[in-house]
Each structure stands twice: as C-alpha cells, then as structure tokens.
N, CA, C and O atoms as CSV, one atom per row, in Angstrom:
chain,resi,resn,atom,element,x,y,z
A,1,MET,N,N,164.182,122.573,130.128
A,1,MET,CA,C,163.459,121.906,128.832
A,1,MET,C,C,161.984,122.703,128.704
A,1,MET,O,O,161.768,123.320,127.662
A,2,ASN,N,N,161.109,122.689,129.623
A,2,ASN,CA,C,159.837,122.839,129.460
A,2,ASN,C,C,160.013,124.463,129.102
A,2,ASN,O,O,159.020,124.936,128.549
A,3,LYS,N,N,161.091,125.369,129.323
A,3,LYS,CA,C,160.729,126.844,128.825
A,3,LYS,C,C,161.259,126.726,127.477
A,3,LYS,O,O,160.786,127.524,126.669
A,4,VAL,N,N,162.234,125.815,127.005
A,4,VAL,CA,C,162.190,125.869,125.316
A,4,VAL,C,C,161.175,125.458,124.852
A,4,VAL,O,O,160.674,126.097,123.927
A,5,PHE,N,N,160.540,124.274,125.327
A,5,PHE,CA,C,159.338,123.858,124.665
A,5,PHE,C,C,158.177,124.847,124.755
A,5,PHE,O,O,157.395,124.844,123.805
A,6,SER,N,N,157.961,125.671,125.740
A,6,SER,CA,C,157.090,126.635,125.698
A,6,SER,C,C,157.197,127.806,124.877
A,6,SER,O,O,156.196,128.456,124.575
A,7,ILE,N,N,158.540,128.164,124.437
A,7,ILE,CA,C,159.066,129.195,123.516
A,7,ILE,C,C,158.523,128.630,122.214
A,7,ILE,O,O,157.653,129.161,121.525
A,8,LEU,N,N,159.174,127.438,121.957
A,8,LEU,CA,C,158.845,127.003,120.607
A,8,LEU,C,C,157.146,126.818,120.408
A,8,LEU,O,O,156.569,127.161,119.376
A,9,MET,N,N,156.605,126.339,121.344
A,9,MET,CA,C,155.116,126.342,121.365
A,9,MET,C,C,154.552,127.922,120.956
A,9,MET,O,O,153.958,128.208,119.916
A,10,GLY,N,N,154.739,128.414,121.543
A,10,GLY,CA,C,154.401,130.151,121.381
A,10,GLY,C,C,154.618,130.545,120.136
A,10,GLY,O,O,153.706,130.963,119.423
A,11,MET,N,N,155.899,130.446,119.734
A,11,MET,CA,C,156.253,130.729,118.357
A,11,MET,C,C,155.349,130.126,117.269
A,11,MET,O,O,154.959,130.784,116.305
A,12,PHE,N,N,155.093,129.062,117.441
A,12,PHE,CA,C,154.440,128.063,116.314
A,12,PHE,C,C,152.681,128.800,116.524
A,12,PHE,O,O,151.955,128.892,115.534
A,13,LEU,N,N,152.326,129.143,117.552
A,13,LEU,CA,C,151.004,129.673,117.737
A,13,LEU,C,C,151.186,130.985,117.125
A,13,LEU,O,O,150.275,131.288,116.355
A,14,MET,N,N,152.011,131.745,117.244
A,14,MET,CA,C,151.861,133.181,116.632
A,14,MET,C,C,151.871,133.005,115.227
A,14,MET,O,O,151.064,133.591,114.507
A,15,LEU,N,N,152.871,132.114,114.727
A,15,LEU,CA,C,152.948,132.096,113.267
A,15,LEU,C,C,151.870,131.300,112.582
A,15,LEU,O,O,151.761,131.371,111.358
A,16,THR,N,N,151.024,130.505,113.341
A,16,THR,CA,C,149.736,130.021,112.828
A,16,THR,C,C,148.750,131.134,112.583
A,16,THR,O,O,148.049,131.232,111.575
A,17,VAL,N,N,148.769,132.056,113.719
A,17,VAL,CA,C,147.703,132.905,113.561
A,17,VAL,C,C,148.044,134.115,112.601
A,17,VAL,O,O,147.109,134.809,112.199
A,18,PHE,N,N,149.320,134.395,112.222
A,18,PHE,CA,C,149.826,135.262,111.130
A,18,PHE,C,C,149.451,134.583,109.752
A,18,PHE,O,O,148.943,135.160,108.791
A,19,ALA,N,N,149.715,133.563,109.817
A,19,ALA,CA,C,149.325,132.786,108.589
A,19,ALA,C,C,147.780,132.619,108.162
A,19,ALA,O,O,147.433,132.522,106.985
A,20,ASN,N,N,147.107,132.602,108.992
A,20,ASN,CA,C,145.569,132.567,109.056
A,20,ASN,C,C,145.211,134.100,108.644
A,20,ASN,O,O,144.515,134.308,107.650
A,21,ASN,N,N,145.716,135.178,109.450
A,21,ASN,CA,C,145.359,136.392,108.925
A,21,ASN,C,C,145.688,136.773,107.379
A,21,ASN,O,O,145.008,137.448,106.605
A,22,VAL,N,N,146.925,136.142,107.171
A,22,VAL,CA,C,147.495,136.712,105.782
A,22,VAL,C,C,146.562,135.924,104.575
A,22,VAL,O,O,146.325,136.417,103.473
A,23,GLN,N,N,146.056,134.480,105.085
A,23,GLN,CA,C,145.073,134.195,104.149
A,23,GLN,C,C,143.816,134.700,103.832
A,23,GLN,O,O,143.176,134.457,102.809
A,24,ALA,N,N,143.463,135.489,104.861
A,24,ALA,CA,C,141.900,136.131,104.772
A,24,ALA,C,C,142.155,137.568,104.477
A,24,ALA,O,O,141.269,138.406,104.647
A,25,GLU,N,N,143.218,137.844,104.086
A,25,GLU,CA,C,143.549,139.360,103.710
A,25,GLU,C,C,142.424,139.593,102.540
A,25,GLU,O,O,142.404,138.684,101.710
A,26,GLY,N,N,141.576,140.551,102.350
A,26,GLY,CA,C,140.936,140.715,101.139
A,26,GLY,C,C,139.778,139.881,100.860
A,26,GLY,O,O,139.078,140.107,99.872
A,27,GLU,N,N,139.502,138.811,101.768
A,27,GLU,CA,C,138.300,137.676,101.411
A,27,GLU,C,C,137.072,138.313,101.299
A,27,GLU,O,O,136.339,138.026,100.352
A,28,TYR,N,N,136.656,139.345,102.339
A,28,TYR,CA,C,135.414,139.874,102.095
A,28,TYR,C,C,135.137,140.545,100.725
A,28,TYR,O,O,133.961,140.881,100.577
A,29,PHE,N,N,135.905,140.790,99.776
A,29,PHE,CA,C,135.534,141.101,98.620
A,29,PHE,C,C,135.159,140.022,97.695
A,29,PHE,O,O,134.264,140.227,96.875
A,30,LEU,N,N,135.785,138.855,97.756
A,30,LEU,CA,C,135.491,138.099,96.937
A,30,LEU,C,C,134.055,137.806,96.737
A,30,LEU,O,O,133.222,137.738,97.640
A,31,GLY,N,N,133.810,137.616,95.296
A,31,GLY,CA,C,132.405,137.498,94.743
A,31,GLY,C,C,132.500,138.684,93.627
A,31,GLY,O,O,133.460,139.368,93.270
A,32,LYS,N,N,130.992,138.664,93.171
A,32,LYS,CA,C,130.798,139.578,92.028
A,32,LYS,C,C,129.905,140.927,92.899
A,32,LYS,O,O,129.192,140.622,93.855
A,33,TRP,N,N,129.994,141.953,92.593
A,33,TRP,CA,C,129.672,143.428,92.825
A,33,TRP,C,C,128.959,144.240,91.867
A,33,TRP,O,O,129.553,144.649,90.869
A,34,ASN,N,N,127.809,144.496,92.061
A,34,ASN,CA,C,127.169,145.693,91.392
A,34,ASN,C,C,127.482,147.003,91.813
A,34,ASN,O,O,127.036,147.408,92.887
A,35,ILE,N,N,128.262,147.786,91.029
A,35,ILE,CA,C,128.515,149.288,91.650
A,35,ILE,C,C,127.906,150.318,90.905
A,35,ILE,O,O,127.648,150.152,89.713
A,36,MET,N,N,127.650,151.387,91.511
A,36,MET,CA,C,126.779,152.499,90.811
A,36,MET,C,C,127.590,154.024,90.970
A,36,MET,O,O,127.583,154.707,91.994
A,37,VAL,N,N,128.098,154.270,90.029
A,37,VAL,CA,C,128.967,155.547,90.385
A,37,VAL,C,C,127.954,156.820,89.887
A,37,VAL,O,O,127.396,156.812,88.790
A,38,MET,N,N,127.814,157.910,90.878
A,38,MET,CA,C,126.798,158.911,90.762
A,38,MET,C,C,127.579,160.073,90.235
A,38,MET,O,O,128.793,160.245,90.352
A,39,GLY,N,N,126.465,161.062,89.470
A,39,GLY,CA,C,127.275,162.126,89.068
A,39,GLY,C,C,128.146,162.512,88.227
A,39,GLY,O,O,128.640,163.637,88.308
A,40,THR,N,N,128.577,161.391,87.003
A,40,THR,CA,C,129.546,161.636,86.195
A,40,THR,C,C,129.150,162.460,85.036
A,40,THR,O,O,127.957,162.373,84.746
A,41,PRO,N,N,129.673,163.021,84.509
A,41,PRO,CA,C,129.431,163.691,83.265
A,41,PRO,C,C,128.253,162.976,82.248
A,41,PRO,O,O,127.478,163.696,81.618
A,42,ASN,N,N,128.209,161.724,82.170
A,42,ASN,CA,C,127.382,160.864,81.434
A,42,ASN,C,C,126.338,160.476,82.215
A,42,ASN,O,O,125.574,159.651,81.712
A,43,GLY,N,N,126.051,160.963,83.609
A,43,GLY,CA,C,124.931,160.669,84.320
A,43,GLY,C,C,125.645,159.666,85.422
A,43,GLY,O,O,126.864,159.640,85.586
A,44,ASP,N,N,124.660,158.802,86.192
A,44,ASP,CA,C,124.672,157.681,86.919
A,44,ASP,C,C,125.390,156.469,86.161
A,44,ASP,O,O,124.886,156.127,85.092
A,45,SER,N,N,126.436,155.841,86.584
A,45,SER,CA,C,127.156,155.004,85.799
A,45,SER,C,C,127.047,153.590,86.421
A,45,SER,O,O,127.618,153.440,87.501
A,46,PRO,N,N,126.444,152.615,85.929
A,46,PRO,CA,C,126.509,151.196,86.644
A,46,PRO,C,C,127.713,150.623,86.292
A,46,PRO,O,O,128.134,150.882,85.164
A,47,MET,N,N,128.433,149.819,87.091
A,47,MET,CA,C,129.591,149.029,86.785
A,47,MET,C,C,129.321,147.782,87.712
A,47,MET,O,O,128.688,147.796,88.768
A,48,LYS,N,N,129.921,146.712,87.115
A,48,LYS,CA,C,130.136,145.564,87.409
A,48,LYS,C,C,131.952,145.109,87.820
A,48,LYS,O,O,132.924,145.374,87.111
A,49,ALA,N,N,131.964,144.434,89.051
A,49,ALA,CA,C,133.262,144.035,89.481
A,49,ALA,C,C,133.380,142.519,90.073
A,49,ALA,O,O,132.438,142.200,90.799
A,50,GLU,N,N,134.115,141.807,89.928
A,50,GLU,CA,C,134.569,140.838,90.502
A,50,GLU,C,C,135.878,140.384,91.032
A,50,GLU,O,O,136.925,140.559,90.409
A,51,VAL,N,N,135.816,139.834,92.121
A,51,VAL,CA,C,137.119,139.524,93.061
A,51,VAL,C,C,137.203,137.947,93.083
A,51,VAL,O,O,136.307,137.251,93.561
A,52,VAL,N,N,138.063,137.576,92.667
A,52,VAL,CA,C,138.133,135.956,92.313
A,52,VAL,C,C,139.671,135.472,92.975
A,52,VAL,O,O,140.619,136.258,92.969
A,53,LYS,N,N,139.768,134.243,93.476
A,53,LYS,CA,C,140.842,133.677,93.805
A,53,LYS,C,C,141.324,132.592,92.741
A,53,LYS,O,O,140.699,131.563,92.483
A,54,LYS,N,N,142.603,133.003,92.127
A,54,LYS,CA,C,142.984,131.945,91.247
A,54,LYS,C,C,144.304,131.563,91.438
A,54,LYS,O,O,145.199,132.389,91.262
A,55,ASP,N,N,144.539,130.457,91.764
A,55,ASP,CA,C,145.896,129.571,92.052
A,55,ASP,C,C,146.289,130.188,93.386
A,55,ASP,O,O,147.493,130.423,93.492
A,56,GLY,N,N,145.600,130.468,94.317
A,56,GLY,CA,C,145.777,131.054,95.678
A,56,GLY,C,C,146.189,132.484,95.707
A,56,GLY,O,O,146.756,133.033,96.652
A,57,LYS,N,N,145.799,133.114,94.413
A,57,LYS,CA,C,146.075,134.698,94.592
A,57,LYS,C,C,144.812,135.427,94.152
A,57,LYS,O,O,144.204,134.833,93.261
A,58,ILE,N,N,144.292,136.528,94.548
A,58,ILE,CA,C,143.278,137.294,94.535
A,58,ILE,C,C,143.388,138.333,93.065
A,58,ILE,O,O,144.261,139.186,92.910
A,59,VAL,N,N,142.500,138.080,92.264
A,59,VAL,CA,C,142.576,138.793,91.242
A,59,VAL,C,C,141.209,139.703,91.052
A,59,VAL,O,O,140.090,139.196,91.127
A,60,VAL,N,N,141.409,140.965,90.822
A,60,VAL,CA,C,140.338,141.958,90.385
A,60,VAL,C,C,139.942,142.126,88.960
A,60,VAL,O,O,140.748,142.581,88.149
A,61,LEU,N,N,138.687,141.764,88.604
A,61,LEU,CA,C,138.215,142.352,87.382
A,61,LEU,C,C,137.072,143.379,87.440
A,61,LEU,O,O,136.151,143.392,88.256
A,62,MET,N,N,137.277,144.169,86.510
A,62,MET,CA,C,136.496,145.296,86.508
A,62,MET,C,C,135.831,145.572,84.981
A,62,MET,O,O,136.472,145.276,83.973
A,63,GLN,N,N,134.351,146.227,84.899
A,63,GLN,CA,C,133.765,146.497,83.787
A,63,GLN,C,C,134.147,147.980,83.118
A,63,GLN,O,O,133.727,148.955,83.741
A,64,SER,N,N,134.842,148.203,82.007
A,64,SER,CA,C,135.275,149.453,82.142
A,64,SER,C,C,134.344,150.356,81.367
A,64,SER,O,O,134.343,151.581,81.484
A,65,GLU,N,N,133.507,149.629,80.525
A,65,GLU,CA,C,132.015,150.543,80.277
A,65,GLU,C,C,130.612,149.551,80.548
A,65,GLU,O,O,130.559,148.353,80.829
A,66,GLU,N,N,129.861,150.234,80.410
A,66,GLU,CA,C,128.471,149.634,80.636
A,66,GLU,C,C,128.460,148.552,79.751
A,66,GLU,O,O,128.855,148.819,78.616
A,67,GLY,N,N,128.067,147.254,79.997
A,67,GLY,CA,C,127.828,146.102,79.056
A,67,GLY,C,C,129.488,145.524,78.576
A,67,GLY,O,O,129.753,144.596,77.813
A,68,GLY,N,N,130.053,146.067,79.021
A,68,GLY,CA,C,131.397,145.620,78.369
A,68,GLY,C,C,132.038,144.323,79.068
A,68,GLY,O,O,131.341,143.885,79.983
A,69,GLU,N,N,132.807,143.871,78.904
A,69,GLU,CA,C,133.392,142.527,79.529
A,69,GLU,C,C,134.070,142.885,80.544
A,69,GLU,O,O,134.678,143.954,80.493
A,70,LEU,N,N,134.128,141.981,81.836
A,70,LEU,CA,C,134.902,142.249,82.994
A,70,LEU,C,C,136.613,141.558,82.438
A,70,LEU,O,O,136.860,140.444,81.975
A,71,LYS,N,N,137.530,142.688,82.707
A,71,LYS,CA,C,138.940,142.538,82.656
A,71,LYS,C,C,139.366,142.550,83.954
A,71,LYS,O,O,138.763,142.932,84.957
A,72,PRO,N,N,140.810,141.952,83.801
A,72,PRO,CA,C,141.695,142.232,84.971
A,72,PRO,C,C,142.099,143.692,85.127
A,72,PRO,O,O,142.515,144.328,84.158
A,73,VAL,N,N,141.970,144.278,86.451
A,73,VAL,CA,C,142.730,145.654,86.539
A,73,VAL,C,C,144.059,145.647,86.304
A,73,VAL,O,O,144.688,144.589,86.350
A,74,ASP,N,N,144.676,146.880,86.010
A,74,ASP,CA,C,146.190,146.970,86.077
A,74,ASP,C,C,146.886,146.599,87.214
A,74,ASP,O,O,147.882,145.875,87.189
A,75,ARG,N,N,146.165,147.289,88.664
A,75,ARG,CA,C,147.050,147.088,89.743
A,75,ARG,C,C,145.796,147.072,90.704
A,75,ARG,O,O,144.718,147.385,90.200
A,76,PHE,N,N,145.844,146.697,92.188
A,76,PHE,CA,C,144.831,146.877,93.204
A,76,PHE,C,C,145.898,146.694,94.443
A,76,PHE,O,O,147.018,146.185,94.498
A,77,GLU,N,N,144.945,147.419,95.537
A,77,GLU,CA,C,145.425,147.386,96.880
A,77,GLU,C,C,144.138,146.975,97.572
A,77,GLU,O,O,143.068,147.534,97.331
A,78,ILE,N,N,144.292,145.860,98.546
A,78,ILE,CA,C,143.266,145.168,99.211
A,78,ILE,C,C,143.586,144.928,100.575
A,78,ILE,O,O,144.709,144.572,100.933
A,79,SER,N,N,142.507,145.137,101.442
A,79,SER,CA,C,142.567,144.802,102.607
A,79,SER,C,C,141.306,144.066,103.330
A,79,SER,O,O,140.484,143.530,102.587
A,80,ASP,N,N,141.159,144.026,104.372
A,80,ASP,CA,C,139.977,143.254,104.908
A,80,ASP,C,C,138.532,144.349,104.706
A,80,ASP,O,O,137.354,143.993,104.668
A,81,THR,N,N,138.954,145.421,104.624
A,81,THR,CA,C,137.924,146.278,104.803
A,81,THR,C,C,137.781,147.379,103.424
A,81,THR,O,O,136.762,148.033,103.204
A,82,GLU,N,N,139.004,147.419,102.584
A,82,GLU,CA,C,138.927,148.601,101.798
A,82,GLU,C,C,139.879,147.801,100.480
A,82,GLU,O,O,140.707,146.915,100.693
A,83,LEU,N,N,139.495,148.407,98.997
A,83,LEU,CA,C,139.747,147.942,98.030
A,83,LEU,C,C,139.923,149.170,96.880
A,83,LEU,O,O,139.016,149.960,96.621
A,84,THR,N,N,141.099,149.184,96.314
A,84,THR,CA,C,141.296,150.281,95.279
A,84,THR,C,C,141.635,149.778,94.314
A,84,THR,O,O,142.719,149.207,94.436
A,85,ALA,N,N,141.096,149.707,93.152
A,85,ALA,CA,C,141.360,149.178,92.019
A,85,ALA,C,C,141.930,150.108,90.716
A,85,ALA,O,O,141.237,151.090,90.448
A,86,TYR,N,N,142.928,149.916,90.030
A,86,TYR,CA,C,143.449,151.018,89.416
A,86,TYR,C,C,143.350,150.433,87.694
A,86,TYR,O,O,143.785,149.304,87.464
A,87,TRP,N,N,142.858,151.127,86.736
A,87,TRP,CA,C,142.848,150.561,85.280
A,87,TRP,C,C,142.686,151.635,84.565
A,87,TRP,O,O,142.520,152.762,85.031
A,88,VAL,N,N,142.733,151.290,83.181
A,88,VAL,CA,C,142.500,152.366,81.819
A,88,VAL,C,C,141.196,152.173,81.309
A,88,VAL,O,O,140.840,151.091,80.842
A,89,ALA,N,N,140.509,153.110,81.372
A,89,ALA,CA,C,139.033,153.276,80.626
A,89,ALA,C,C,139.132,154.711,79.720
A,89,ALA,O,O,139.504,155.855,79.982
A,90,GLY,N,N,138.605,154.040,78.526
A,90,GLY,CA,C,138.622,155.530,77.552
A,90,GLY,C,C,139.881,156.136,77.320
A,90,GLY,O,O,139.903,157.307,76.939
A,91,GLY,N,N,140.798,155.587,77.472
A,91,GLY,CA,C,142.112,156.162,77.440
A,91,GLY,C,C,142.852,156.724,78.552
A,91,GLY,O,O,144.017,157.083,78.387
A,92,TYR,N,N,142.109,156.857,79.978
A,92,TYR,CA,C,142.184,157.463,81.008
A,92,TYR,C,C,142.914,156.422,82.015
A,92,TYR,O,O,142.529,155.253,82.033
A,93,ASN,N,N,143.830,156.798,82.741
A,93,ASN,CA,C,143.937,156.055,84.230
A,93,ASN,C,C,142.928,156.557,85.055
A,93,ASN,O,O,142.808,157.765,85.257
A,94,VAL,N,N,141.962,155.447,85.702
A,94,VAL,CA,C,141.020,155.777,86.609
A,94,VAL,C,C,141.320,154.676,87.732
A,94,VAL,O,O,141.854,153.580,87.561
A,95,TYR,N,N,140.851,155.232,88.910
A,95,TYR,CA,C,140.911,154.200,90.046
A,95,TYR,C,C,139.795,154.409,90.911
A,95,TYR,O,O,139.377,155.565,90.981
A,96,LEU,N,N,139.082,153.296,91.757
A,96,LEU,CA,C,138.072,153.181,92.207
A,96,LEU,C,C,138.134,152.766,93.716
A,96,LEU,O,O,138.420,151.582,93.896
A,97,PHE,N,N,137.958,153.387,94.626
A,97,PHE,CA,C,138.009,153.186,96.026
A,97,PHE,C,C,136.646,152.627,96.882
A,97,PHE,O,O,135.619,153.300,96.970
A,98,LEU,N,N,136.788,151.475,97.410
A,98,LEU,CA,C,135.540,150.952,98.020
A,98,LEU,C,C,135.773,150.462,99.580
A,98,LEU,O,O,136.731,149.765,99.913
A,99,GLU,N,N,134.934,150.849,100.322
A,99,GLU,CA,C,134.998,150.419,101.610
A,99,GLU,C,C,134.109,149.853,102.245
A,99,GLU,O,O,133.020,150.422,102.167
A,100,LYS,N,N,134.144,148.757,102.979
A,100,LYS,CA,C,133.087,147.962,103.676
A,100,LYS,C,C,132.309,148.784,104.205
A,100,LYS,O,O,132.756,149.774,104.784
A,101,VAL,N,N,130.930,148.524,104.104
A,101,VAL,CA,C,129.864,149.134,105.031
A,101,VAL,C,C,129.594,148.093,105.975
A,101,VAL,O,O,129.859,148.114,107.177
A,102,ASP,N,N,128.982,147.081,105.247
A,102,ASP,CA,C,128.400,145.747,106.129
A,102,ASP,C,C,128.599,144.511,105.108
A,102,ASP,O,O,129.201,144.592,104.037
A,103,GLU,N,N,128.003,143.386,105.615
A,103,GLU,CA,C,128.644,142.196,104.887
A,103,GLU,C,C,128.208,142.313,103.175
A,103,GLU,O,O,128.723,141.577,102.334
A,104,ASP,N,N,127.360,143.179,102.901
A,104,ASP,CA,C,126.863,142.892,101.650
A,104,ASP,C,C,126.665,144.311,100.787
A,104,ASP,O,O,125.852,144.438,99.871
A,105,ASN,N,N,127.458,145.217,101.204
A,105,ASN,CA,C,127.481,146.897,100.836
A,105,ASN,C,C,128.804,147.399,100.991
A,105,ASN,O,O,129.578,147.021,101.871
A,106,VAL,N,N,129.044,148.224,100.157
A,106,VAL,CA,C,130.116,148.967,99.714
A,106,VAL,C,C,130.044,150.493,99.431
A,106,VAL,O,O,129.165,150.812,98.631
A,107,GLU,N,N,130.833,151.530,99.958
A,107,GLU,CA,C,130.733,152.797,99.624
A,107,GLU,C,C,132.064,152.974,99.228
A,107,GLU,O,O,132.943,152.176,99.553
A,108,GLY,N,N,132.391,154.576,98.131
A,108,GLY,CA,C,133.563,154.940,98.058
A,108,GLY,C,C,133.359,155.920,97.086
A,108,GLY,O,O,132.367,156.649,97.120
A,109,SER,N,N,134.341,156.009,96.098
A,109,SER,CA,C,134.418,157.333,94.919
A,109,SER,C,C,135.493,156.580,93.801
A,109,SER,O,O,136.336,155.689,93.899
A,110,LEU,N,N,135.042,157.346,92.817
A,110,LEU,CA,C,135.459,157.053,91.497
A,110,LEU,C,C,136.495,158.308,91.311
A,110,LEU,O,O,136.036,159.419,91.042
A,111,MET,N,N,137.866,158.109,91.456
A,111,MET,CA,C,138.774,159.236,91.162
A,111,MET,C,C,138.589,160.220,92.449
A,111,MET,O,O,138.887,161.369,92.119
A,112,ASP,N,N,138.281,160.146,93.500
A,112,ASP,CA,C,138.109,161.057,94.375
A,112,ASP,C,C,137.123,161.928,94.094
A,112,ASP,O,O,136.852,162.773,94.948
A,113,MET,N,N,136.281,161.892,92.657
A,113,MET,CA,C,135.407,162.935,92.618
A,113,MET,C,C,133.847,162.400,92.370
A,113,MET,O,O,132.915,163.203,92.400
A,114,PHE,N,N,133.667,161.173,92.156
A,114,PHE,CA,C,132.579,160.918,92.085
A,114,PHE,C,C,131.963,159.750,92.985
A,114,PHE,O,O,132.526,158.672,92.794
A,115,ASP,N,N,130.814,159.725,94.028
A,115,ASP,CA,C,130.296,158.975,94.760
A,115,ASP,C,C,130.066,157.855,94.072
A,115,ASP,O,O,129.711,157.871,92.893
A,116,ALA,N,N,130.325,156.377,95.022
A,116,ALA,CA,C,130.147,155.176,94.371
A,116,ALA,C,C,129.554,154.318,95.635
A,116,ALA,O,O,130.011,154.334,96.777
A,117,THR,N,N,128.485,153.603,95.190
A,117,THR,CA,C,127.898,152.556,96.186
A,117,THR,C,C,128.138,151.406,95.490
A,117,THR,O,O,128.520,151.404,94.320
A,118,GLY,N,N,127.901,150.267,96.252
A,118,GLY,CA,C,128.018,148.798,95.541
A,118,GLY,C,C,127.373,147.998,96.643
A,118,GLY,O,O,127.482,148.291,97.834
A,119,GLU,N,N,126.633,146.876,96.136
A,119,GLU,CA,C,126.225,145.997,96.840
A,119,GLU,C,C,126.655,144.257,96.038
A,119,GLU,O,O,126.747,144.088,94.822
A,120,ARG,N,N,126.838,143.265,96.996
A,120,ARG,CA,C,127.286,142.069,96.400
A,120,ARG,C,C,126.014,141.664,95.817
A,120,ARG,O,O,124.904,141.734,96.344
A,121,ALA,N,N,126.344,141.197,94.570
A,121,ALA,CA,C,125.429,140.442,93.452
A,121,ALA,C,C,124.794,139.236,94.280
A,121,ALA,O,O,125.464,138.569,95.069
A,122,LYS,N,N,123.574,139.039,94.055
A,122,LYS,CA,C,122.727,137.962,94.542
A,122,LYS,C,C,122.967,136.806,93.218
A,122,LYS,O,O,122.460,137.111,92.138
A,123,GLU,N,N,123.553,135.809,93.296
A,123,GLU,CA,C,123.886,134.983,92.333
A,123,GLU,C,C,122.654,134.245,91.972
A,123,GLU,O,O,122.683,133.393,91.083
C-alpha cells in the first residue's frame, strides 16, 4: 500500500511541475517592447510589440510600420528565452527573431538580415 501511495504521489508531483512549466512558457515576453531594427534600406526602423495573455493564451501584437497600430501576428513561436513572430508587412512575409539578453532586453534579427535590439517599455 505504501508503495502504491508513493508512486501515485510521485506522479502527482511530476504532473504539478509539468503543468507549472507549461503555464510559464513565454511569460518572459509578456508586456510592451520597444524594438529597433538597424540598417534597413530605409534606415534604422523603430517598432513596437506587445505580448499579452487573452483567455489564457498568449497573443503577439506587432506594429508593421512606424506609427501604425498594433495588430496580431499571423503566427509565432515562443519559449522562455526566444520569440519568433511572422506577419505580412508592405506585401511581404516577414519574421522577427528575438532572444532574451537579460530581464528587460532582447536582441535578434529581422529576416536574418537586419540586427534588432529591444527593451521592455517602461509603462
């Protein structure tokens, strides 16, 4: 009886740890971000992004042009340390890759061609 109880308790603890890890996936990126893409044909390009949780699901919003409104991206891949967002801008399919540097900074690239840096927006 003790063996069965120990096994069940172990399984319960494993499920609890797994459930907590799944919930935390991508939560580093929650909030507003100011992103600068350097060296584009039009010069350095500031962008804004916002990662929010709606109905328990993460949603990524991007600004496709400076001053434009934030719109949901077509799709995204997110982990605790990386975010890749895909959307259409100016008639082209584009993607932005960002990787965690520290608690408030990210770096990456737009289309693997232009370096990008970002910082968490101070509300």
